[in-house]
N, C-alpha and C positions, 0 to 999 in steps of 0.2 A: 566715616566711610560707610556709605549706603549701598544698597543692592544695585543701584544704577551706575555706580562708578566702575569704569573699565579696569582699574587697578584691583578692585575687589575680585572680579571674575578671573583675572590673571593669576592672582594669588591662590584662589580656589583651584584653578586648573593645575597649577604647579603642585599643589598639595595632593590632588587626586593622582597625578602622574607618579609622584614619589611613593604614595601608599600602594597603589595597585600595579603600577608598571604598565608599559605600553603593550606588552603581549596579552595581558588579561583584558585590557580595554579593546584591543584589536579583535579578540575572540568573543567579545560581548554580543555583537550582532548575530553571528551564526548560532550562538548558544540560545539567544532569545527566540530566533526563528525556529529552531528545532523544538524548543519547549512549546511554542504556540502550535506547531503542527501536531505534536504529541497530544496536546490538550484537545484540539479539534477531532483527532482520531478517537480519543477516549469519549468525547461527547457523542459521536456517532455510534459508538459501541460496536457490536458485532453485526450490524446491519449489512455491511458490505461483505463480510465473510459468509454470512448466512445466504446472501443472494448468490454469491459465487458457487457455494456448495449446492444450492438448489438448482442453479442453471446446469451444473455438471451432472446432477442426478437426472435431470429432465431431458438430457440429450437423447435424441431418437437414434435408434440403431436400425440399420437397413436390414431387411429380410434377405435371406439367401436367394439367389436367382431361382426362378421357378423351373427353368429347364433342367437344372441339376436334380431337383426333387422328382420331376416326372420321369427322367431317364433312369434314376435309381429305382423308382417304383416299377417301371416296365421290366427292368432286369429281374427284380424279385418275382414279378408275376410270371415271367417266362421260365424262371428257374423252378418255381413251385409247380407249374403245370406239367413239367417233364417227369 
């Protein structure tokens, strides 16, 4: 009974199903996928998190409208001169 015999592979498949069960084999694909994604994320490190933090820190804030400042200044000037 060699590796090229179909009966050999059927027996191996039956043994694997008996040992692990269909539920564990069915969950094998998603488990491997999440492990690979986790590995890729770990390889990139904190580069993405640092970039997001840096972008959030560099956001520009708008200056208040100029008309509000000048109106407030005029009110102060007129109040002080009286």
